[in-house]
Each structure stands twice: as C-alpha cells, then as structure tokens.
C-alpha positions in Angstrom: 142.7 107.0 98.9 139.6 108.6 97.5 137.9 106.8 94.7 137.4 108.8 91.6 133.8 109.8 91.3 132.1 109.0 88.0 131.2 112.1 86.0 127.6 113.2 86.4 125.4 113.0 83.5 124.8 116.3 81.8 121.4 117.8 82.9 120.2 118.1 79.3 120.3 114.3 78.9 117.9 113.5 81.7 114.2 114.1 82.0 114.6 117.1 84.3 116.9 118.7 81.7 114.4 118.1 78.9 111.5 119.6 80.9 113.7 122.6 81.8 114.6 123.1 78.1 111.0 123.0 77.0 110.1 125.6 79.6 112.9 127.9 78.4 111.7 127.5 74.8 108.2 128.5 75.7 109.5 131.5 77.7 111.6 132.7 74.7 108.7 132.2 72.4 106.4 134.2 74.6 108.9 137.1 74.6 109.4 137.0 70.8 105.6 136.8 70.1 103.5 139.1 72.2 100.4 137.4 70.9 101.5 134.0 72.1 98.9 131.3 72.0 96.4 133.8 70.5 95.2 134.1 66.9 96.6 137.2 65.0 93.0 137.9 63.8 90.7 139.9 66.1 86.9 139.8 66.0 84.9 142.7 64.8 81.3 143.5 63.5 80.0 144.5 60.1 79.1 148.0 61.1 82.6 148.7 62.4 84.0 147.2 59.1 81.9 149.6 57.0 82.8 152.6 59.2 86.6 151.7 58.9 86.2 151.6 55.0 84.5 155.0 55.0 87.3 156.5 57.1 89.9 155.2 54.7 91.7 153.0 57.4 91.4 149.7 55.6 94.3 148.6 53.4 93.4 144.9 52.6 90.2 142.8 52.4 89.8 139.1 51.9 86.7 137.0 51.7 87.0 133.4 53.0 84.6 130.7 54.4 81.7 133.2 55.0 83.9 135.7 56.8 85.5 139.0 55.8 89.1 139.6 56.9 90.4 143.2 56.7 93.7 144.7 57.7 94.3 148.2 59.3 97.9 149.5 59.4 99.1 150.8 62.8 101.4 153.7 63.6 104.3 151.4 64.4 104.1 150.0 60.8 102.5 146.7 61.8 99.1 145.6 60.6 96.2 144.3 62.7 93.8 141.9 61.0 90.1 141.9 61.9 87.3 139.3 61.1 83.6 139.9 60.7 80.7 137.8 59.4 80.0 138.2 55.7 76.7 140.0 55.1 74.5 140.2 52.0 75.4 143.8 51.0 75.1 144.6 47.2 76.7 148.0 47.8 79.8 146.5 49.4 81.8 146.0 46.2 81.2 149.5 45.0 82.1 150.9 48.3 85.4 149.0 48.3 86.3 150.2 44.8 85.5 153.8 45.6 87.0 153.9 49.1 90.4 155.5 49.8 93.1 153.5 51.5 96.4 153.9 53.4 98.0 151.4 51.0 100.7 152.5 48.5 98.2 152.5 45.6 95.7 154.5 47.7 93.1 151.8 47.0 91.9 148.8 49.1 93.6 145.6 48.0 91.1 142.7 47.6 91.7 138.9 47.7 95.2 139.0 49.1 96.0 136.4 51.8 95.9 137.8 55.3 97.9 136.4 58.2 95.8 134.0 60.4 98.4 131.6 61.8 99.9 131.3 65.2 103.5 131.4 66.0 105.3 128.4 64.3 107.0 127.5 67.6 103.6 127.5 69.3 102.2 125.2 66.6 105.1 122.8 67.0 104.6 122.7 70.8 100.8 122.2 70.5 100.9 119.5 67.9 104.1 117.6 68.9 105.6 118.4 72.3 102.4 118.7 74.3 100.8 115.4 73.2 104.2 113.7 74.0 104.3 115.2 77.5 100.7 114.2 78.2 101.3 110.6 77.0 104.5 110.4 79.1 102.7 111.7 82.2 99.8 109.3 81.8 102.2 106.4 81.4 104.3 107.4 84.4 101.4 108.0 86.8 99.5 104.9 85.6 102.5 102.7 86.0 103.1 104.0 89.6 99.4 103.4 90.6 99.3 99.9 89.1 102.5 99.0 90.9 101.6 100.6 94.2 102.9 98.3 96.9 105.1 96.4 94.6 108.3 97.8 96.1 109.9 99.2 93.0 107.4 100.0 90.4 107.3 98.8 86.8 110.6 96.9 86.7 109.8 95.0 89.9 106.3 93.6 89.2 107.1 90.3 90.7 108.6 91.6 94.0 106.7 90.4 97.1 106.5 93.7 98.8 106.7 92.1 102.2 107.9 94.2 105.1 111.1 92.7 106.4 112.1 93.2 110.0 115.6 92.4 111.1 116.2 90.6 114.4 117.0 93.8 116.2 113.8 95.5 114.9 111.4 93.0 116.4 111.0 94.1 120.1 107.8 92.2 120.8 108.0 89.3 123.3 105.7 86.7 124.8 105.4 88.8 127.9 103.6 91.5 125.7 100.9 88.9 124.8 98.5 88.4 127.6 95.4 86.2 127.8 96.6 83.6 125.3 98.6 81.2 127.5 97.6 78.1 125.5 98.5 79.7 122.2 101.9 80.8 123.6 102.6 77.3 124.9 102.0 75.9 121.5 104.2 78.4 119.7 107.0 78.3 122.2 107.9 74.9 120.8 108.5 76.5 117.4 110.8 79.0 119.1 112.7 76.3 120.9 113.2 74.4 117.6 114.7 77.5 115.9 117.0 77.9 118.9 118.0 74.2 119.3 117.2 72.3 116.1 119.7 69.5 116.8 117.6 68.5 119.9 114.7 67.6 117.6 116.6 66.4 114.6 118.5 63.9 116.7 115.3 62.1 117.3 114.1 62.5 113.7 111.6 65.1 114.5 111.0 67.8 111.9 110.0 71.4 112.3 106.3 72.1 111.5 106.2 74.0 108.3 103.4 76.3 109.3 101.0 77.2 112.0 97.6 78.7 111.3 96.4 81.3 113.9 92.6 81.2 114.1 90.3 83.5 116.1 88.0 86.5 116.2 89.4 89.9 115.3 91.4 91.7 118.0 92.6 88.6 119.8 96.3 89.3 119.1 97.1 87.0 116.1 99.4 89.5 114.5 100.9 90.4 117.9 101.7 86.8 118.8 103.3 86.2 115.4 105.7 89.1 116.0 106.3 87.8 119.5 107.4 84.4 118.0 109.9 86.3 115.8 111.1 88.4 118.8 111.6 85.4 121.0 113.4 83.4 118.3 115.6 86.4 117.3 115.2 85.8 113.6 114.1 88.0 110.7 110.4 88.6 110.3 108.6 88.8 107.0 105.1 90.4 107.2 102.6 90.6 104.4 98.9 90.7 104.0 97.1 88.1 101.8 95.4 90.9 99.8 98.8 92.1 98.6 99.2 88.9 96.5 96.0 89.7 94.6 97.0 91.5 91.4 95.3 92.7 88.2 97.9 91.1 86.0 97.8 87.3 85.6 100.8 85.6 87.1 101.9 88.5 89.3 100.5 87.1 92.5 102.4 83.8 91.9 105.6 85.8 91.1 105.2 87.6 94.5 104.9 84.3 96.3 108.1 82.9 94.6 110.0 86.1 95.5 108.8 86.0 99.1 110.0 82.4 99.6 113.3 83.2 97.8 114.0 86.0 100.1 113.1 83.9 103.1 115.5 81.1 102.0 118.3 83.7 101.8 117.6 84.9 105.4 116.8 81.5 107.0 116.2 80.9 109.8 113.3 83.3 109.7 109.5 83.6 110.1 107.0 84.4 107.3 103.7 85.9 108.5 100.8 86.1 106.1 97.9 88.0 107.6 94.3 87.4 106.4 95.4 84.4 104.3 91.8 83.8 103.4 92.2 86.5 100.7 94.2 84.1 98.6 93.5 80.8 100.3 89.8 80.4 99.7 88.5 77.1 98.6 89.0 76.5 94.9 85.5 75.0 94.8 84.2 78.6 94.8 86.4 79.8 92.0 85.4 79.8 88.3 88.2 78.7 86.0 91.9 79.1 86.5 91.9 82.8 87.6 94.7 84.8 89.2 93.7 84.0 92.7 93.8 80.2 92.0 97.2 80.5 90.4 98.5 82.4 93.5 97.2 79.7 95.8 98.7 76.9 93.7 102.1 78.7 93.8 101.8 79.0 97.6 101.1 75.3 98.0 104.0 74.5 95.7 106.4 76.7 97.7 105.3 75.2 101.0 106.0 71.7 99.6 109.3 72.7 98.1 111.3 74.4 100.8 113.4 72.4 103.3 112.0 72.6 106.8 115.4 71.9 108.3 116.6 75.4 107.2 114.3 77.0 109.8 111.7 78.8 107.7 108.5 78.9 109.6 105.2 80.1 108.1 102.6 81.7 110.3 99.2 82.7 108.9 96.2 84.3 110.5 92.5 84.2 109.6 89.2 84.7 111.2 87.5 82.7 108.4 89.0 79.2 108.7 85.9 77.5 107.2 86.6 79.3 103.9 90.2 78.0 103.4 91.1 75.4 100.8 91.5 71.9 102.2 94.8 71.5 100.5 96.2 74.4 102.5 95.2 72.8 105.8 96.6 69.3 105.3 99.6 68.1 107.3 102.9 69.1 105.7 101.7 72.6 105.0 99.9 74.2 108.0 100.7 71.4 110.5 99.2 73.2 113.5 96.1 75.2 114.1 96.5 77.6 117.0 93.1 78.7 118.4 93.0 82.2 119.8 89.7 82.6 121.5 88.4 85.6 123.4 90.2 85.8 126.8 88.6 84.5 130.0 88.5 86.4 133.3 92.1 85.8 134.3 93.2 86.6 130.7 91.3 89.9 130.7 92.9 90.8 134.0 96.3 90.0 132.5 95.6 92.1 129.4 94.6 95.0 131.6 97.9 94.8 133.5 99.8 94.9 130.2 98.0 98.0 128.9 98.0 99.8 132.3 101.8 99.7 132.3 101.8 102.6 129.9 99.2 104.6 131.8 99.5 106.4 135.1 96.9 104.9 137.3 95.9 104.3 140.9 94.7 101.2 142.6 92.6 99.5 139.9 90.2 96.7 141.0 91.0 94.3 138.2 88.4 91.8 139.3 85.6 94.3 138.9 86.8 95.6 135.5 87.6 92.1 134.4 84.1 90.9 135.1 82.6 93.9 133.5 84.4 93.2 130.2 83.2 89.7 129.6 83.3 88.9 125.9 85.9 91.6 125.1 89.0 91.0 123.0 92.5 92.2 123.7 91.9 95.1 121.2 88.7 96.0 123.0 90.5 96.2 126.3 93.3 98.3 124.9 90.6 100.7 123.6 88.9 100.7 127.0 92.1 101.6 128.8 92.8 104.4 126.3 89.2 105.8 126.7 89.7 105.7 130.5 92.9 107.7 130.2 91.2 110.2 128.0 88.3 110.5 130.5 90.8 111.1 133.3 92.5 113.9 131.4 89.1 115.4 130.5 88.2 115.5 134.2 91.6 116.9 135.3 92.6 113.8 137.2 96.2 113.0 138.0 95.8 109.3 137.3 93.3 106.7 136.0 90.9 105.2 138.6 88.6 102.2 138.5 85.5 104.4 137.9 87.2 105.8 134.8 87.6 102.3 133.4 84.0 101.3 134.3 82.7 104.4 132.6 84.9 103.7 129.5 83.4 100.2 129.4 79.9 101.7 129.2 81.2 104.2 126.5 82.5 101.4 124.3 79.3 99.4 124.8 76.6 102.1 124.7 78.4 105.2 123.5 79.0 108.6 125.2 76.4 110.1 127.5 74.0 112.5 125.7 73.9 115.2 128.4 72.2 117.7 126.2 69.3 115.4 125.3 65.9 116.8 126.2 63.5 114.1 127.4 60.1 114.9 128.8 59.2 114.0 132.4 56.6 111.5 131.3 59.1 109.7 129.0 61.7 109.7 131.8 59.0 108.1 134.1 58.3 105.3 131.5 62.1 104.7 130.9 62.6 104.4 134.7 59.9 101.8 135.0 61.3 100.0 132.0 64.8 99.7 133.4 63.6 98.8 136.9 61.4 96.1 135.3 64.5 94.4 133.9 66.2 94.6 137.2 63.2 93.4 139.2 62.6 90.3 137.0 66.4 89.5 137.2 66.5 90.0 141.0 63.4 87.8 141.8 64.4 84.9 139.6 67.1 82.4 140.6 70.3 81.8 138.6 70.4 85.4 137.3 73.5 87.6 137.1 73.6 90.3 139.8 72.6 93.8 138.9 75.6 96.1 138.6 74.1 99.4 137.5 70.8 100.9 136.3 70.7 104.2 134.5 68.3 106.3 132.5 71.0 108.6 131.0 70.7 108.4 127.2 73.6 107.3 125.2 74.8 108.1 121.7 74.1 104.6 120.6 70.4 105.4 120.8 69.8 103.7 124.2 67.7 105.8 126.5 68.9 103.8 129.4 70.2 100.3 130.3 70.5 97.8 133.1 73.9 96.2 133.5 74.3 92.7 134.9 77.7 91.2 135.7 78.3 87.5 136.6 80.1 86.9 139.8 82.5 84.6 138.1 83.5 83.3 134.6 80.6 81.4 133.0 81.2 78.7 130.3 77.9 77.0 130.3 74.2 78.1 130.6 71.4 75.8 131.5 68.0 75.7 129.9 66.5 77.3 133.0 69.0 80.1 133.0 68.3 80.8 129.3 64.6 81.0 130.0 65.2 83.3 132.9 67.4 85.5 130.7 64.6 85.8 128.1 62.1 86.7 130.9 64.5 89.4 132.1 64.7 90.8 128.5 60.9 91.0 128.4 60.8 92.7 131.9 61.0 96.2 130.4 58.0 95.8 128.3 56.1 94.0 131.1 56.8 97.0 133.4 55.5 99.5 130.8 52.3 97.5 130.5 51.7 96.9 134.2 52.9 100.2 135.7 52.4 102.7 132.9 49.5 100.9 131.1 51.1 101.4 127.8 53.9 99.9 125.6 56.5 101.9 123.7 59.2 101.4 121.1 61.9 101.2 123.8 61.7 97.4 123.9 62.9 96.9 120.3 66.4 95.8 121.2 65.0 93.6 124.0 62.7 91.9 121.6 65.5 91.2 119.1 67.8 89.6 121.8 65.0 87.6 123.3 64.0 86.2 119.9 67.5 85.3 119.0 68.0 83.5 122.3 64.8 81.5 122.0 65.7 80.5 118.4 69.2 79.4 119.5 67.6 77.2 122.2 65.7 75.3 119.5 68.0 75.3 116.4 71.5 75.2 118.0 71.4 74.0 121.6 68.8 71.2 121.2 66.6 72.4 124.1 63.3 71.9 122.4 61.0 69.1 123.5 59.5 68.8 120.0 62.7 68.6 118.0 65.2 67.4 120.6 68.9 67.2 119.7 68.6 67.9 116.0 70.8 70.5 114.2 68.4 72.8 112.5 70.8 75.7 111.8 74.3 75.9 110.4 76.6 78.6 111.7 78.8 80.4 109.2 81.7 82.9 109.9 81.9 81.8 113.6 84.6 84.4 114.4 83.0 87.3 112.5 79.2 88.0 112.5 78.3 84.4 113.7 75.4 84.4 111.2 73.5 81.2 110.9 71.3 79.7 108.1 68.5 77.2 108.6 69.1 73.7 107.3 65.5 72.4 107.3 62.4 72.3 105.3 59.9 75.2 105.1 57.4 73.2 107.2 60.0 72.7 109.9 61.0 76.4 109.8 57.3 77.3 110.4 57.2 75.0 113.4 60.4 76.6 114.7 58.8 80.0 114.4 55.7 78.8 116.3 57.9 77.4 119.2 60.0 80.6 119.3 56.8 82.7 119.7 55.6 80.3 122.5 58.8 80.6 124.4 58.9 84.4 124.3 55.2 84.7 125.2 55.7 82.3 128.2 58.7 84.4 129.4 56.7 87.6 129.0 53.8 86.2 131.0 56.3 85.3 133.7 57.7 88.8 133.8 54.2 90.3 134.0 53.4 88.2 137.0 56.6 89.2 138.7 56.0 92.9 138.1 52.4 92.7 139.2 53.4 91.0 142.5 56.0 93.6 143.3 54.4 96.9 142.4 55.3 98.6 145.6 59.0 97.8 145.1 58.7 99.0 141.5 57.3 102.4 142.5 60.0 102.9 145.2 62.9 102.0 142.9 61.5 104.0 140.0 61.2 107.1 142.1 64.8 106.8 143.3 66.0 106.2 139.7 64.0 109.1 138.4 65.6 111.5 140.9 69.2 110.2 140.7 69.2 109.0 137.1 71.8 106.3 137.9 71.9 103.8 140.8 74.1 100.9 141.6 72.9 97.3 142.1 73.4 97.5 145.8 71.3 100.7 146.0 68.5 98.9 144.0 68.6 95.9 146.3 68.3 98.0 149.4 65.4 100.0 148.0 63.3 96.9 147.1 64.2 95.2 150.4 63.0 98.2 152.3 59.8 98.5 150.2 58.9 94.8 150.6 59.0 95.1 154.5 
C-alpha cells in the first residue's frame, strides 16, 4: 500500500517563490514604466532653454535649488521635463512673460511643480526590497563560509565534521604498508584486542586508549592508521587537528564532544586525529584560556571519560612530538608511542615492490634503486616510481626499467635536465674539473662511499653538475675519520678549480654549506672535538621537520666553536688540495672524458684513473 505523500508547500511560501515573485514584479514595472530606473527629468543647457522659449515650445517653468525645470508637450500628449543650470539673466523674466506657449492660456506657466520622481514601484524596491535582499545574501553566504567544514552549516556548529568510513569502505591492509615492520608489529596487538577482547580481559589487561604515531612527513602515518581499521574491520573516524580550531569560543570543544559521542555509538571503532599538534600544543605556550586550550582540555576529558572496554581506539599522528602537552602523553591517554622512521634498505625495497605492483615494469634491480634512495620516505619512493613511469611513457617505452627509476631519483633530487642551457666551453671545462675533483678525493681516501655517477648536465635545481656516491650497504653509524673524509670530499671541487684551473668560482657554494654544517655537527652534536669533548652545545628542535638546531652556550663558547669549525674545514681543504696535486694526470684524463661524454659512471671513472696512473 502506497503511503500518502504529504502535500508540497506552495512555491510562493518558500524562498525560491519569493525571489521569483520579485523578479516578476520588476518585469511588470519595467513594461508599465518605459523610463524604469531613470529620472523623468532630462538634462539640457541654458542656450537650448532660451531657444525653446523663443520657439514657443515651453509650457511650464519651475525654479528650484539653482536649477530651471521646463516642460515641453509632445505629439502623443505627454510632457517631457528638462533641467538646466540657472543663469544670472535679467532679461529672462521678461522673455518668459512675453513668450507664447502651447498651454491652454497661450502663456508659459511659472512656479508649478514639475514631475521629478521615479516610479513608485521602483522606489519601493530600491528603499525596501533591495536592502533586504542584500542583507539576506550577506547573512547566507557569511554563515556558509564560517561554517565550512562543519557538516551542516549554521544549525550544526558543534558537529565534529569527521569523515566516517564504514567497515566495508576501508580497503587498506597491513600488506599495503611496507618498510614499517616494527610499527605494524606494535599495532597488530590493538587489532587482535579488537577481534578477541576476552583473551585480554580474562587476564585483567585493558586496551590501550590511544597510540601516537610519530615520524617525519611521508612515512605512512595516515596509511598505517587506515590499515589498522581495515585489519580490525571496524568503522574509521578521520579528522585533522586543524578542523577543531574555530573562531567561536567553545565550538572546538563541542566538536570534540560530538566526535566521541559518535564513536561511542559505533563502537568498536578507531578515531584517527591527524596533525594533533594543531590542538595539542603545550599549554605553557598559550596565553590565557583561549579556544585552543579549551579544545585540548575537552579532548583530555573525553579520553579519560570513555570506557576502554567498549573498543574505541584513538590514533593520532604528529611530526612535532616535542611540542605536545605533557598531559596528553601520560599513560591512560596515549599509552603507546609508535615511531615511524625513514625506511632502511630492506624497507625501501619493500616499498618499491608495493608501488611497482601498479606499474608495468621489467626486471628492476631493487638493490640498486634501494641503495640510491637512502634517506627517502615512502611518499618519496611513490613519487620516484610515478616519475619513472612518466619518463617511460615520454620515451615511448612499453615498460618501466631500472634506468628510468635511477633517472627519476636524480630528477627528484636535482630536478630535470636543462637540455637547452647554453654553457661556454671554458665553463664546462671548469665544471668538469670540479666534479672530477670530488670523485678523485673520494676515490683516493679510505672509508668513502663508491662513486655511482658523475655528470656535468645542468639541472633545474640550479646544479651545473654533480657527483653521486652510493654506499655499498645500509649505514647507521659514521666514524670521526669518515666524517673528516666526507668534508674533504666536499672541498674537492674547489680544490680542483684552484689546482687545475688556477681559479675559484661560485660553483662550490653548496659544498661549502654542507661542509660547514658537518664540521659544526661534529663539535656541537657528536662530541668529536678534542677541545670540548662530550658536551652538548646545541639543542635540536623539530627533529622530524627541518631539524634546525640552536646553540645552548655562551657567546665566548660560540666564538670558540666557530674557530674550530674553520680549522676543520681548512684542514680538509688542504688535504683535498694535496690529493689533487698528486694526481693531476688522472684528473686531466678523467676531465677530458667527462667533457666529451657529459656523463660517466663510477666504473668508467675508476678505469680512466687506473689507466692514467700506470
């Protein structure tokens, strides 16, 4: 049986009907008044006015506010009123009295009110309807903009706005997260608790209320949170910390309450708060009881108030753990801290396998590309694979090859090749010696990473060439000797310019920056200074972001640090100069080959210098 449908509201009682009625009213008014929105009075000049009087065309004249208004009858019986500026003309009165007119009396009628008003309907619209429409539009648009992201607008200010994914909507699994085996092992216990809570409650164990995912950007914090929900087959609430920050006091706290209320209704479930540092910053930095602090207090209250046995797990992600409030990190709130570091060699190879599944590829040497991407995050590797696929398409290949990935690594690091760049032969010669200088110092020294590639092809990043070194395996530690050798390698480019080209150029600016940073870190961070020993002289902030450090010492100590940094770099540069001076024949041979080919491999370089030294 069909249910009786409720009658629809008449159109004239909703907003659309009102707007339509107003438009029809304006249309009718424009048809009834041809001079719609225009004054009845037309402008004229004084000479034309006098001419019209002399011709007997003027029927009425009125003087008002420094203007002269006069009417001229038309053939259709209507009158048209004109306006001109009043002029000091003593003869005007006499002229008006003597002039003939088309009026019934045959004389010009003076001081009679002339029509000057608009249509009454137009006046009503301009003074009443139009302001109301403008006010309503401002209110409507303003309310929508203020409530953007509040899932409902003005009447739903306190709604969380979290994205809710049902069990069937979350397709991500732990198999999709590569290179984070330790993090997955930690979170698998949460999944097992959600599946088999009685196994833990029988022993009196309770489910951790929250887990904080900490690591650099791009390491897969959001991805692994979705994988936890996918493995547990529970609803997934996702929201960014910035969405709690509102311009109205109390709205952020209301959103937190609504989020936990929804989660309690759908328990067991997972709440994921991305970039929690947006609302969880230490209250020591706040001034007064502002909106951000109220939101944080409400979050702390909700985490304390809900029952962990219901299966509501809170996951949060941040790359600024040092900025979080201590109350947020205590046991009973975020019980676990899951560290998601940059992947190691095996992790990078696993990430390559995950992303290559969606790309048509040949036999990829994962060991080579894995070593070439040291220090890359999962997001970086995903970008590298995509760039490799784009390069393969650009070259008309049927599949992605190892060389495509190697080239995409260079593209991500140094930018695209600037094939159209015009560089003089002399500059190319200097650049060749510069890059060979780096390679030569690295090859002669012990404990240096092998040379992978040398090129003088300019890149969009500004690099006119570069020398790529790739470690044979994964490195976790670096000795003092290795760091000094690294600094010497960085100064090798400038040393080659001085010895082989008898000049020095601006091309060593990046080398100087890196060498100085490394020398300073030896003293202030790694305790490798004979003068200062194992004393912390620098505090690192934002470890997972820019890694910027600030000195924690006196001005006198800072000067001493600068002196020692200069001494280390000078000593390394002197060592590089001595190596280049002792191997000039090899330098000339390698630079000639590089100048001709523009790009050579590490094996080609070693063969050239080996042949030249014999």
